[in-house]
C-alpha positions as CSV (number, residue, x, y, z in Angstrom):
1,X,0.0,0.0,0.0
2,X,2.8,2.4,0.9
3,X,4.3,2.0,-2.6
4,X,1.0,2.8,-4.4
5,X,0.6,6.0,-2.3
6,X,4.0,7.2,-3.5
7,X,3.2,6.3,-7.1
8,X,-0.2,8.0,-6.9
9,X,1.3,11.2,-5.5
10,X,3.8,11.2,-8.3
11,X,1.0,10.9,-10.8
12,X,-1.0,13.7,-9.2
13,X,2.1,16.0,-9.3
14,X,2.9,15.2,-13.0
15,X,-0.7,15.7,-14.1
16,X,-1.1,18.8,-11.9
17,X,1.8,20.5,-13.6
18,X,0.4,19.8,-17.0
19,X,-3.1,21.0,-16.0
20,X,-1.5,24.3,-14.7
21,X,0.3,24.7,-18.1
22,X,-3.0,24.2,-20.0
23,X,-4.7,26.8,-17.8
24,X,-1.8,29.3,-18.2
25,X,-2.0,28.9,-22.0
26,X,-5.7,29.9,-21.9
27,X,-6.8,26.6,-23.5
28,X,-8.4,24.8,-20.5
29,X,-11.8,23.5,-21.4
30,X,-14.3,24.2,-18.6
31,X,-17.7,22.5,-19.0
32,X,-20.9,24.6,-18.5
33,X,-23.6,22.5,-16.9
34,X,-27.0,22.5,-18.7
35,X,-30.0,22.0,-16.5
36,X,-32.6,21.5,-19.3
37,X,-32.9,19.2,-22.3
38,X,-30.7,20.0,-25.4
39,X,-32.6,22.6,-27.4
40,X,-32.3,26.0,-29.1
41,X,-33.3,27.5,-25.7
42,X,-31.5,26.0,-22.6
43,X,-30.9,26.8,-18.9
44,X,-27.5,26.4,-17.3
45,X,-26.5,25.9,-13.7
46,X,-26.4,29.0,-11.7
47,X,-29.0,30.8,-13.8
48,X,-32.7,30.5,-14.4
49,X,-32.6,32.7,-17.5
50,X,-33.2,30.8,-20.7
51,X,-30.3,31.3,-23.2
52,X,-30.2,30.7,-26.9
53,X,-27.9,27.8,-27.8
54,X,-25.8,28.3,-31.0
55,X,-23.1,25.7,-30.4
56,X,-24.8,22.3,-30.5
57,X,-24.5,19.7,-33.3
58,X,-28.3,19.5,-33.0
59,X,-28.7,20.5,-36.7
60,X,-32.2,19.3,-37.2
61,X,-33.4,20.3,-33.7
62,X,-34.5,16.8,-33.0
63,X,-32.7,16.2,-29.7
64,X,-35.8,16.8,-27.6
65,X,-38.5,16.2,-30.3
66,X,-41.6,14.9,-28.4
67,X,-42.6,12.3,-31.1
68,X,-39.1,10.8,-31.0
69,X,-39.0,10.7,-27.2
70,X,-42.4,9.0,-27.0
71,X,-41.3,6.3,-29.5
72,X,-38.0,5.9,-27.7
73,X,-39.9,5.4,-24.4
74,X,-42.1,2.7,-26.1
75,X,-39.0,0.7,-27.1
76,X,-37.4,1.2,-23.7
77,X,-40.4,-0.4,-22.1
78,X,-40.7,-3.2,-24.6
79,X,-37.1,-4.1,-25.2
80,X,-35.4,-3.1,-21.9
81,X,-32.6,-0.7,-20.8
82,X,-29.8,-2.6,-22.5
83,X,-28.6,-6.0,-23.8
84,X,-25.7,-6.7,-21.4
85,X,-24.0,-8.3,-24.4
86,X,-22.1,-7.8,-27.6
87,X,-24.0,-8.3,-30.9
88,X,-22.7,-11.8,-31.8
89,X,-23.4,-13.4,-28.4
90,X,-27.0,-12.4,-27.5
91,X,-27.1,-8.7,-28.3
92,X,-28.9,-8.4,-31.6
93,X,-32.6,-7.5,-31.5
94,X,-34.9,-7.2,-34.5
95,X,-34.9,-3.4,-34.0
96,X,-31.1,-3.3,-34.6
97,X,-31.5,-5.0,-37.9
98,X,-34.4,-2.7,-38.8
99,X,-32.3,0.4,-38.1
100,X,-29.4,-0.9,-40.1
101,X,-31.7,-1.5,-43.1
102,X,-33.2,2.0,-42.8
103,X,-29.8,3.7,-42.7
104,X,-28.7,1.7,-45.8
105,X,-32.0,2.7,-47.6
106,X,-31.4,6.4,-46.6
107,X,-27.9,6.4,-48.1
108,X,-28.8,4.1,-51.0
109,X,-26.3,1.4,-49.9
110,X,-26.5,-2.4,-49.5
111,X,-26.0,-2.8,-45.8
112,X,-25.0,-1.0,-42.5
113,X,-23.3,-2.0,-39.3
114,X,-24.0,-0.1,-36.0
115,X,-21.4,1.0,-33.5
116,X,-21.6,2.8,-30.1
117,X,-20.2,6.0,-31.8
118,X,-18.7,7.1,-35.1
119,X,-15.4,7.3,-33.2
120,X,-15.8,3.5,-32.9
121,X,-16.8,3.1,-36.5
122,X,-13.6,5.0,-37.5
123,X,-11.5,3.0,-35.1
124,X,-12.9,-0.3,-36.4
125,X,-12.6,0.0,-40.2
126,X,-9.0,0.6,-41.3
127,X,-7.4,-2.1,-39.1
128,X,-10.0,-4.6,-40.2
129,X,-9.7,-4.2,-44.0
130,X,-6.1,-2.8,-44.7
131,X,-2.9,-4.9,-44.6
132,X,0.8,-3.9,-45.1
133,X,0.2,-4.4,-48.9
134,X,-2.3,-1.6,-48.9
135,X,-2.1,2.3,-48.6
136,X,-4.4,4.9,-47.1
137,X,-4.3,8.5,-48.2
138,X,-5.7,10.9,-45.5
139,X,-6.5,14.6,-45.6
140,X,-4.2,16.3,-43.1
141,X,-7.2,18.0,-41.3
142,X,-9.3,14.8,-40.9
143,X,-11.0,14.3,-37.6
144,X,-9.1,12.8,-34.7
145,X,-11.0,9.6,-34.9
146,X,-9.9,9.0,-38.5
147,X,-6.3,9.7,-37.5
148,X,-6.5,7.3,-34.6
149,X,-8.2,4.6,-36.7
150,X,-5.5,4.9,-39.4
151,X,-2.8,4.6,-36.7
152,X,-4.2,1.2,-35.8
153,X,-3.8,-0.3,-39.2
154,X,-0.6,-1.7,-40.8
155,X,-1.1,-0.1,-44.3
156,X,1.2,2.5,-45.7
157,X,0.0,5.8,-44.3
158,X,0.1,8.9,-46.4
159,X,-1.2,12.4,-45.6
160,X,-2.1,14.8,-48.4
161,X,-2.4,18.6,-47.9
162,X,-5.9,19.8,-47.0
163,X,-8.2,19.5,-50.0
164,X,-5.1,19.6,-52.3
165,X,-6.0,17.4,-55.3
166,X,-2.6,17.9,-57.0
167,X,-0.8,16.5,-53.8
168,X,-3.3,13.6,-53.6
169,X,-2.9,12.7,-57.3
170,X,0.9,12.7,-57.0
171,X,0.7,10.3,-54.1
172,X,-1.8,8.0,-55.8
173,X,0.3,8.0,-59.0
174,X,3.4,6.9,-57.2
175,X,1.7,4.2,-55.1
176,X,2.0,0.5,-56.0
177,X,-0.3,-0.7,-53.2
178,X,-2.8,-3.5,-53.6
179,X,-5.8,-1.5,-52.2
180,X,-5.7,2.3,-52.2
181,X,-8.1,4.0,-49.9
182,X,-8.7,7.8,-49.9
183,X,-10.0,8.9,-46.5
184,X,-11.6,12.4,-46.0
185,X,-14.1,14.2,-43.8
186,X,-17.1,15.2,-45.9
187,X,-17.4,18.5,-44.0
188,X,-14.4,19.7,-41.8
189,X,-16.0,20.6,-38.5
190,X,-13.6,23.4,-37.4
191,X,-13.8,25.4,-40.7
192,X,-17.2,24.4,-42.1
193,X,-15.5,23.8,-45.5
194,X,-16.3,20.8,-47.7
195,X,-14.2,18.1,-49.3
196,X,-14.0,18.4,-53.1
197,X,-15.7,15.0,-53.4
198,X,-16.6,15.0,-57.1
199,X,-12.9,15.5,-58.0
200,X,-11.8,13.0,-55.4
201,X,-14.1,10.4,-56.9
202,X,-12.6,11.2,-60.4
203,X,-9.1,10.6,-59.1
204,X,-10.2,7.4,-57.4
205,X,-11.5,6.1,-60.7
206,X,-8.3,7.2,-62.5
207,X,-6.1,5.4,-60.0
208,X,-8.4,2.5,-59.1
209,X,-8.8,3.6,-55.5
210,X,-11.6,3.4,-52.9
211,X,-13.2,6.5,-51.3
212,X,-14.1,6.7,-47.6
213,X,-16.0,9.7,-46.3
214,X,-16.8,10.6,-42.7
215,X,-20.2,12.3,-42.9
216,X,-20.8,13.2,-39.2
217,X,-21.3,16.9,-40.0
218,X,-23.5,16.3,-43.1
219,X,-25.8,13.3,-42.7
220,X,-29.5,14.3,-42.5
221,X,-29.2,18.0,-43.2
222,X,-26.6,18.8,-45.9
223,X,-27.4,18.5,-49.6
224,X,-30.8,19.1,-51.1
225,X,-32.5,16.2,-49.2
226,X,-30.0,15.8,-46.4
227,X,-28.1,12.9,-48.0
228,X,-24.8,14.6,-47.3
229,X,-21.7,15.7,-49.1
230,X,-22.1,13.3,-52.0
231,X,-25.5,14.8,-52.7
232,X,-24.2,18.3,-52.3
233,X,-21.3,17.6,-54.8
234,X,-23.6,15.6,-57.1
235,X,-21.8,12.2,-56.8
236,X,-24.6,10.2,-55.1
237,X,-23.8,6.6,-54.8
238,X,-20.2,7.0,-55.9
239,X,-18.5,7.0,-52.5
240,X,-17.5,3.4,-51.5
241,X,-17.7,3.7,-47.7
242,X,-19.6,6.1,-45.6
243,X,-19.1,6.4,-41.8
244,X,-21.5,8.7,-39.9
245,X,-23.2,9.3,-36.5
246,X,-26.6,9.2,-34.9
247,X,-25.3,11.6,-32.3
248,X,-25.5,14.9,-34.2
249,X,-28.4,15.7,-36.5
250,X,-30.1,12.3,-36.2
251,X,-31.6,12.8,-32.8
252,X,-28.4,13.7,-30.9
253,X,-28.3,10.6,-28.7
254,X,-25.5,8.2,-29.4
255,X,-24.3,5.6,-32.0
256,X,-22.5,5.6,-35.3
257,X,-22.3,3.4,-38.3
258,X,-20.5,2.2,-41.5
259,X,-22.6,1.8,-44.6
260,X,-21.5,0.4,-47.9
261,X,-21.1,-2.9,-49.9
262,X,-22.7,-6.0,-48.3
263,X,-19.3,-7.9,-48.2
264,X,-17.6,-5.1,-46.4
265,X,-20.4,-4.9,-43.7
266,X,-20.4,-8.7,-43.3
267,X,-16.6,-8.7,-42.9
268,X,-16.7,-5.9,-40.3
269,X,-19.1,-8.0,-38.2
270,X,-16.4,-10.7,-38.2
271,X,-13.3,-8.6,-37.7
272,X,-14.0,-5.0,-36.4
273,X,-12.8,-4.9,-32.8
274,X,-15.0,-2.0,-31.5
275,X,-18.0,-3.9,-32.8
276,X,-17.0,-7.3,-31.5
277,X,-16.0,-6.0,-28.0
278,X,-18.5,-3.3,-27.3
279,X,-22.0,-3.6,-25.9
280,X,-25.0,-3.3,-28.2
281,X,-26.6,0.1,-28.8
282,X,-29.4,0.4,-26.1
283,X,-33.0,-0.1,-27.4
284,X,-34.1,3.5,-26.5
285,X,-31.2,4.9,-28.6
286,X,-32.2,2.6,-31.5
287,X,-35.7,3.9,-31.1
288,X,-34.4,7.5,-31.6
289,X,-32.6,6.4,-34.8
290,X,-35.6,4.5,-36.2
291,X,-38.0,7.5,-35.7
292,X,-35.5,10.0,-37.1
293,X,-34.9,7.8,-40.2
294,X,-38.7,7.5,-40.8
295,X,-39.0,11.3,-40.6
296,X,-36.1,11.8,-43.1
297,X,-37.2,9.1,-45.5
298,X,-40.7,10.8,-45.7
299,X,-39.7,14.5,-45.9
300,X,-36.8,16.9,-46.5
301,X,-38.5,19.8,-44.8
302,X,-36.1,20.0,-41.9
303,X,-32.9,19.9,-44.0
304,X,-34.3,22.7,-46.2
305,X,-35.1,24.8,-43.1
306,X,-31.5,24.5,-41.7
307,X,-30.2,25.5,-45.1
308,X,-32.4,28.7,-45.2
309,X,-31.5,29.5,-41.6
310,X,-27.8,29.1,-42.5
311,X,-28.2,31.5,-45.4
312,X,-30.0,34.1,-43.2
313,X,-27.2,34.0,-40.6
314,X,-24.3,34.1,-43.0
315,X,-25.7,36.9,-45.1
316,X,-26.5,39.1,-42.1
317,X,-23.1,38.5,-40.4
318,X,-21.1,39.2,-43.6
319,X,-23.1,42.4,-44.2
320,X,-22.3,43.5,-40.6
321,X,-18.6,43.2,-41.5
322,X,-17.7,39.8,-39.9
323,X,-15.5,37.3,-41.6
324,X,-17.4,33.9,-41.7
325,X,-15.2,31.0,-42.8
326,X,-16.4,27.8,-44.6
327,X,-19.0,27.4,-47.3
328,X,-22.8,27.5,-47.2
329,X,-22.9,25.1,-44.2
330,X,-24.5,25.5,-40.8
331,X,-21.1,25.4,-39.2
332,X,-20.3,29.2,-39.4
333,X,-16.9,30.1,-37.9
334,X,-16.7,33.8,-37.0
335,X,-13.0,34.4,-37.4
336,X,-11.4,36.6,-34.7
337,X,-7.7,35.6,-34.8
338,X,-6.7,36.1,-31.1
339,X,-7.4,33.4,-28.5
340,X,-8.2,35.7,-25.6
341,X,-10.4,37.9,-27.8
342,X,-12.4,34.8,-28.8
343,X,-12.8,33.7,-25.2
344,X,-13.8,37.3,-24.1
345,X,-16.2,37.6,-27.0
346,X,-18.0,34.4,-26.1
347,X,-18.3,35.5,-22.4
348,X,-19.9,38.8,-23.5
349,X,-22.3,36.9,-25.8
350,X,-23.4,34.9,-22.8
351,X,-24.3,38.0,-20.9
352,X,-26.6,38.9,-23.8
353,X,-28.3,35.4,-23.6
354,X,-26.4,33.8,-26.5
355,X,-24.4,30.6,-25.8
356,X,-21.4,30.2,-28.2
357,X,-17.9,29.0,-27.6
358,X,-14.5,30.4,-28.5
359,X,-12.1,28.0,-30.2
360,X,-8.3,28.5,-30.1
361,X,-5.0,26.6,-30.4
362,X,-4.5,23.6,-30.2
363,X,-8.0,22.9,-31.5
364,X,-7.4,25.3,-34.4
365,X,-4.1,26.7,-35.7
366,X,-2.2,29.5,-33.9
367,X,-3.7,32.9,-34.9
368,X,-6.9,31.4,-36.2
369,X,-9.1,31.7,-33.1
370,X,-12.8,31.9,-33.8
371,X,-16.3,31.5,-32.4
372,X,-17.9,28.5,-34.1
373,X,-21.6,29.2,-34.5
374,X,-23.9,26.2,-35.4
375,X,-27.3,26.8,-37.0
376,X,-30.3,24.5,-36.4
377,X,-33.5,23.9,-38.2
378,X,-35.2,24.6,-34.9
379,X,-33.9,28.2,-34.6
380,X,-36.6,30.7,-35.5
381,X,-35.7,33.6,-37.8
382,X,-36.2,35.9,-34.8
383,X,-33.7,33.9,-32.7
384,X,-31.1,34.1,-35.6
385,X,-31.7,37.9,-35.8
386,X,-31.2,38.2,-32.0
387,X,-27.9,36.3,-32.2
388,X,-26.7,38.5,-35.1
389,X,-27.7,41.7,-33.2
390,X,-25.7,40.4,-30.1
391,X,-22.7,39.7,-32.4
392,X,-22.9,43.3,-33.7
393,X,-23.1,44.9,-30.3
394,X,-20.2,42.8,-28.8
395,X,-18.2,43.1,-32.1
396,X,-18.4,46.9,-32.0
397,X,-17.6,47.0,-28.2
398,X,-14.4,44.9,-28.8
399,X,-13.6,46.8,-32.1
400,X,-13.9,43.7,-34.3
401,X,-16.3,45.6,-36.6
402,X,-17.0,49.3,-37.1
């Protein structure tokens, strides 16, 4: 016991020093505690005032949709709290198969495999399908989960410059790998910019390569009917493998998936470690996914609303003199440059009843600090106008705009 006390005090000291350094650098991530459901209007601990939330991934505004909650409760009562098992032992219910089929139908693919999260889906695919004879070509700004997933595999790993097709082509041309897999985010979450998917697909055909896209910030709301980046860039059905999440636009609960060719999905059920060694998605969460899928398969109204809301915000902010990065996507980074300015700006927005978060290094590059605003279909036009007005008042006070 005496030895473990010494080891633990050493651990506390080492971690304490690193935590102090993070705080000094101004990059310590404090968590505000929400005391309501996730919605466009929330309450936070220490205040009864309702504040407008502009920093959730709740793109379709479905996180507290009454119809979805009611259906989820039905499945909770009928199928129980959880399965206490992995899928291949005794953890597969009929509802899991139904959800997988609906997701495949939504994307126009052959089959789908469910995971606890898209982080798990990304951790489970590269190691399972790629060998030392293969090569993976990854955009340098891909999500951390793609980077971690690629680290686990034994394929030759190559990074290409962000959205740089000339760099990607040169690397594909000089590769003699058996399988070549190009991996990219569909939408890059820090910048709100979009992978040049049509041109990537062209290169893939030219160099006999596969295309993998992470669609977490696109599925359900991006593209004319919410089918994501491949719909937006008019290459529907031409991406080989899509990974995405149920934890953002699709109800905001939990869960991720891979959708694609039947043989790939079947193989992942045999070989993908996060699938084989993680508990089954709980029935109530599956219920959320099923209800959302039914809604999206029957109507594109919500995805059209988030698109018109996005346009309203971007146009008003640009007119006011702010620099908004990215393309016409509900991720709207308000570029400020300085880390302390971004943090101060977000604090002042909160005093005006608007909840946004400043992002700075190491989450984004040095000198590229910003406030990332995220627009939802559930925001009213009046709420968007209120947020813009608050940005203008704070922006003038801090001399960001005239």
